[in-house]
C-alpha positions in Angstrom: 128.6 64.5 104.1 127.1 67.6 102.4 123.8 68.6 104.1 121.0 70.4 102.3 118.5 72.2 104.6 115.1 72.7 103.1 111.5 73.6 104.2 108.2 71.7 103.5 108.3 69.9 100.2 104.7 70.8 99.6 105.3 74.5 99.6 109.0 75.3 99.3 109.7 76.0 95.7 113.2 77.5 96.5 114.1 74.3 98.3 113.0 72.1 95.4 115.6 73.5 93.0 118.9 72.4 94.5 117.3 69.2 96.0 116.1 68.1 92.6 119.3 69.0 90.8 121.5 67.1 93.2 119.1 64.2 93.2 118.9 64.0 89.4 122.7 64.3 89.0 123.4 61.7 91.6 125.2 64.2 94.0 125.1 62.7 97.4 123.8 64.7 100.3 121.9 64.5 103.6 118.5 66.1 103.7 117.4 68.2 106.7 113.8 69.5 106.6 112.6 72.3 108.8 108.7 72.6 108.7 107.1 76.0 108.5 105.6 77.0 111.8 108.0 75.1 114.0 109.4 78.2 115.7 111.7 76.4 118.1 113.4 74.5 115.2 113.8 77.7 113.1 115.1 79.7 116.0 117.8 77.0 116.6 118.6 77.0 112.8 119.0 80.8 112.7 121.4 80.7 115.6 123.4 78.0 114.0 123.3 79.2 110.4 123.4 83.0 110.6 121.3 83.7 107.5 118.3 81.7 108.8 117.3 81.1 105.2 116.5 77.9 103.2 117.7 76.2 101.2 121.1 76.2 102.7 123.9 73.9 101.8 126.6 72.9 104.3 129.6 71.6 102.3 132.5 71.0 104.7 133.6 74.4 106.0 131.5 76.2 103.4 127.9 77.2 103.9 125.9 78.5 101.0 122.3 79.8 101.0 120.0 81.0 98.2 119.1 78.6 95.5 121.1 80.3 92.8 124.2 80.6 94.9 124.0 76.9 95.8 123.7 76.0 92.1 126.8 78.0 91.2 128.7 76.4 94.1 127.8 72.9 92.9 128.8 73.9 89.4 132.4 74.5 90.6 132.6 70.8 91.5 130.2 69.1 89.1 130.4 70.3 85.4 127.1 68.5 84.6 125.2 71.3 86.5 125.3 73.5 83.4 125.1 72.5 79.7 128.5 71.8 78.1 127.8 73.9 75.0 128.7 77.5 75.8 125.7 79.0 73.9 123.3 76.7 75.7 125.1 77.4 79.0 124.7 81.2 78.6 121.0 80.8 77.8 120.5 78.5 80.7 122.2 80.9 83.1 120.1 83.8 81.8 116.9 81.8 82.1 117.7 80.8 85.7 118.5 84.4 86.6 115.2 85.6 85.2 113.3 82.9 87.1 115.2 83.8 90.3 114.3 87.5 90.1 111.1 87.6 88.1 107.6 86.2 87.6 106.3 87.9 90.7 102.7 87.6 89.8 103.0 83.8 89.3 104.7 83.6 92.7 102.1 85.7 94.5 99.0 84.4 92.9 99.9 80.8 92.3 101.8 79.7 95.4 103.3 76.2 95.1 101.1 73.6 96.7 101.7 70.2 95.2 98.9 68.4 97.1 95.9 70.3 95.7 94.2 71.1 92.5 92.8 74.6 92.1 90.3 76.0 89.5 91.1 79.6 88.6 88.2 82.0 88.9 90.1 84.9 87.4 93.3 85.5 85.4 94.8 88.8 86.3 96.7 90.5 83.5 100.1 90.3 85.4 99.7 86.6 85.8 98.7 86.2 82.1 101.8 88.1 81.2 104.0 85.8 83.3 102.5 82.7 81.6 103.1 84.2 78.2 106.8 84.9 79.0 107.3 81.4 80.4 105.7 80.0 77.2 108.1 82.0 75.1 111.1 81.1 77.2 110.4 77.3 77.2 109.7 77.2 73.5 112.9 79.1 72.8 115.0 76.7 74.8 113.3 73.5 73.6 113.4 74.5 69.9 116.8 76.2 69.9 118.7 73.4 71.7 116.7 70.4 70.5 115.2 69.2 73.8 114.0 67.1 75.4 115.1 69.4 78.2 115.2 73.2 78.2 118.9 73.5 77.3 119.5 70.3 75.4 119.5 66.6 75.8 120.4 66.5 79.5 118.7 67.6 82.7 120.6 70.7 84.0 120.2 73.5 86.4 117.7 75.4 84.3 115.3 72.5 84.4 115.6 72.4 88.2 115.0 76.1 88.4 111.7 75.8 86.5 110.6 72.6 88.3 108.4 74.6 90.7 106.7 76.2 87.7 105.9 72.7 86.4 104.2 71.9 89.7 102.3 75.2 89.6 101.0 74.6 86.0 99.7 71.2 87.3 98.1 72.6 90.5 96.3 75.6 88.8 95.6 74.1 85.4 97.5 76.9 83.6 97.2 77.0 79.8 100.0 75.4 77.9 100.9 74.6 74.3 101.5 71.0 73.1 105.2 71.6 73.3 104.9 72.7 76.9 102.6 69.9 77.8 105.2 67.4 76.6 107.9 69.1 78.7 105.7 69.2 81.8 104.9 65.5 81.5 108.5 64.7 81.0 109.5 66.7 84.1 106.7 65.1 86.2 108.1 61.7 85.2 111.6 62.5 86.5 112.4 60.2 89.4 113.3 63.2 91.6 110.1 65.0 90.8 108.1 62.0 91.7 110.0 61.4 94.9 109.5 65.0 96.0 105.8 65.0 95.2 105.2 61.7 97.0 106.9 63.0 100.1 104.9 66.3 99.9 101.7 64.3 100.0 102.8 62.4 103.1 103.8 65.6 105.1 101.9 65.9 108.3 102.3 69.7 108.5 99.9 72.4 107.4 100.8 76.1 107.1 97.6 78.2 107.1 99.2 81.2 105.3 100.4 79.0 102.4 97.1 77.2 102.2 95.2 80.6 102.0 97.5 82.0 99.3 96.5 79.2 96.9 92.9 80.4 96.9 93.3 84.1 96.2 92.1 83.7 92.6 90.6 80.2 92.6 88.6 77.5 94.3 89.7 74.2 95.7 88.9 71.2 93.5 90.9 68.4 95.1 93.2 67.7 98.1 95.3 64.6 97.5 96.8 64.5 101.0 96.0 61.6 103.2 93.3 62.3 105.9 96.1 62.5 108.6 97.9 65.2 106.7 94.9 67.4 106.0 93.2 70.1 108.1 90.9 68.6 110.7 87.7 70.2 109.2 88.6 68.6 105.8 89.6 65.2 107.2 86.2 65.0 108.9 84.2 65.3 105.7 
């Protein structure tokens, strides 16, 4: 069976994309999770895989790494990965490519951490610019192709690519229009999104660097992980 290797669900935005797409489209696969910080496991994976990067898809004799490459590989077998309409498909591919290579401020300042809520104490100009671009992009897709998903009436790869952004908007309380709020709520209600988030809350692993990144421009409001999954000093409170 096809195997998708991923990292921690609480942090790994890149892993979420192919996992969610395959889950929502009913593409069968075996999940293999490598937690950050487990050096022995990662050393073995690098020796086995070569690239040492996740997500990685092992599909028979083919191994594909990088979330965008995995999506394109899946599209060769499953037409539902992209919208059927050629105009919507071209827009969706462009939006995915922009997400794949851009929005650096959002990535750096609002690291994905599904389990917590953060109150921003500042809004750097670069982050504000990224939020404005995402607002424009989402409105364009939803209005041009009729919704309720970004490129039409079906969940496709472009929705999977922006799924980590949906979680980030939730974690950091980023500003959103009513149209965006509806889309975010719709995405959070997707069975795959709910399953991923529930698993993230149950993870027993903590990665200090990821945790610290989330508080560069904000303060912790809530940690929804169970006591056994939280740092010792927090669990003792």
